C-alpha positions as CSV (number, residue, x, y, z in Angstrom):
1,X,-97.0,57.7,3.5
2,X,-100.0,57.1,1.1
3,X,-100.1,59.1,-2.3
4,X,-103.1,59.7,-4.5
5,X,-102.4,61.7,-7.5
6,X,-105.2,62.6,-10.1
7,X,-104.4,63.2,-13.9
8,X,-106.7,63.9,-16.8
9,X,-108.1,67.0,-16.4
10,X,-108.4,69.7,-19.3
11,X,-110.1,72.6,-21.1
12,X,-112.8,71.2,-23.4
13,X,-115.9,72.3,-25.0
14,X,-119.6,70.9,-24.3
15,X,-120.2,67.8,-25.8
16,X,-116.6,66.3,-25.5
17,X,-115.0,63.7,-23.4
18,X,-112.4,63.3,-21.0
19,X,-111.0,60.3,-19.0
20,X,-109.5,61.1,-15.6
21,X,-107.2,58.7,-13.8
22,X,-106.2,58.3,-10.1
23,X,-103.6,56.4,-8.8
24,X,-102.6,55.4,-5.1
25,X,-99.7,54.4,-4.2
26,X,-97.7,53.8,-0.4
27,X,-98.2,52.0,2.4
28,X,-101.6,50.0,1.4
29,X,-102.5,46.6,2.4
30,X,-105.8,46.8,0.6
31,X,-108.2,49.2,-0.9
32,X,-111.8,49.0,0.1
33,X,-113.2,51.9,-2.1
34,X,-112.4,54.6,-4.4
35,X,-114.6,57.6,-5.5
36,X,-114.6,61.0,-7.4
37,X,-115.8,63.9,-6.0
38,X,-115.9,67.6,-7.4
39,X,-115.8,71.0,-6.1
40,X,-117.0,73.8,-8.2
41,X,-116.2,77.4,-7.6
42,X,-118.2,78.7,-4.6
43,X,-119.6,74.9,-4.1
44,X,-119.6,72.3,-1.5
45,X,-117.3,69.2,-2.4
46,X,-119.9,66.4,-3.6
47,X,-119.7,62.8,-4.9
48,X,-119.7,61.9,-8.3
49,X,-118.7,58.2,-8.5
50,X,-117.9,55.7,-5.9
51,X,-116.7,52.1,-6.1
52,X,-116.8,49.8,-3.1
53,X,-114.8,46.4,-3.4
54,X,-114.6,47.1,-7.1
55,X,-117.9,47.4,-8.0
56,X,-119.7,50.8,-9.2
57,X,-122.0,51.5,-6.2
58,X,-123.5,54.9,-6.6
59,X,-123.4,57.8,-9.3
60,X,-124.7,61.4,-8.7
61,X,-127.9,61.8,-10.5
62,X,-126.3,64.7,-12.8
63,X,-124.1,62.4,-14.1
64,X,-125.9,59.2,-14.7
65,X,-125.7,57.8,-17.9
66,X,-122.8,60.2,-18.9
67,X,-120.2,59.3,-16.4
68,X,-118.7,55.8,-15.8
69,X,-116.3,54.7,-13.0
70,X,-113.8,51.8,-13.3
71,X,-111.0,50.5,-11.5
72,X,-107.5,48.5,-12.3
73,X,-107.4,46.8,-8.8
74,X,-103.8,45.4,-9.6
75,X,-102.7,48.9,-10.1
76,X,-104.8,50.5,-7.7
77,X,-106.1,52.9,-10.2
78,X,-109.3,54.6,-10.5
79,X,-110.8,55.8,-13.8
80,X,-113.5,58.3,-14.8
81,X,-114.7,58.4,-18.2
82,X,-116.8,61.6,-18.7
83,X,-118.8,61.6,-22.0
84,X,-121.4,64.6,-23.1
85,X,-119.4,66.9,-20.7
86,X,-121.5,70.1,-20.1
87,X,-120.3,73.6,-18.7
88,X,-122.0,72.5,-15.2
89,X,-119.6,69.6,-15.2
90,X,-116.6,72.4,-14.3
91,X,-115.1,71.7,-11.2
92,X,-111.8,70.5,-9.8
93,X,-112.2,66.6,-9.6
94,X,-110.7,64.9,-6.4
95,X,-110.0,61.0,-6.1
96,X,-110.4,59.8,-2.4
97,X,-109.1,56.2,-1.4
98,X,-110.5,54.4,1.5
99,X,-107.7,51.8,2.7
100,X,-106.2,49.4,5.5
101,X,-102.5,50.1,6.3
102,X,-100.1,47.5,7.7
103,X,-101.2,48.4,11.3
104,X,-104.5,47.2,10.6
105,X,-106.1,50.7,10.5
106,X,-108.5,52.0,8.1
107,X,-107.9,55.8,6.7
108,X,-108.4,57.7,3.8
109,X,-106.3,59.7,1.5
110,X,-107.5,62.7,-0.8
111,X,-105.5,63.3,-4.1
112,X,-104.5,67.3,-4.9
113,X,-107.3,67.4,-7.4
114,X,-107.4,68.0,-11.4
115,X,-109.3,70.8,-13.1
116,X,-112.0,70.0,-15.8
117,X,-113.2,72.8,-17.3
118,X,-116.1,72.9,-20.0
119,X,-116.6,76.1,-22.3
120,X,-117.4,77.1,-25.6
């Protein structure tokens, strides 16, 4: 009943920028946290950026200073501005949403992911 949809992934050259979007919809009373994760081929899924209660709480060390996460609370939308992209940023980027539903339960939902490829 809750949908999470990412968009904005593309093939770019090193040094270029991308902006990813994540929209959550459905039976959501309120969102407690939204985060970006990524998974490179053959690797484990890892945290990229996490916002808790609309405040940026954590960034992976290798993206600090280059990536910025932000949230449009009214539209249940999360963004990831990625600057100075590097080949090692190549991965499928996933959005995760932690929310409270109408039963009072707190759950998490994942999107399908959006592919980011950085290559010269």
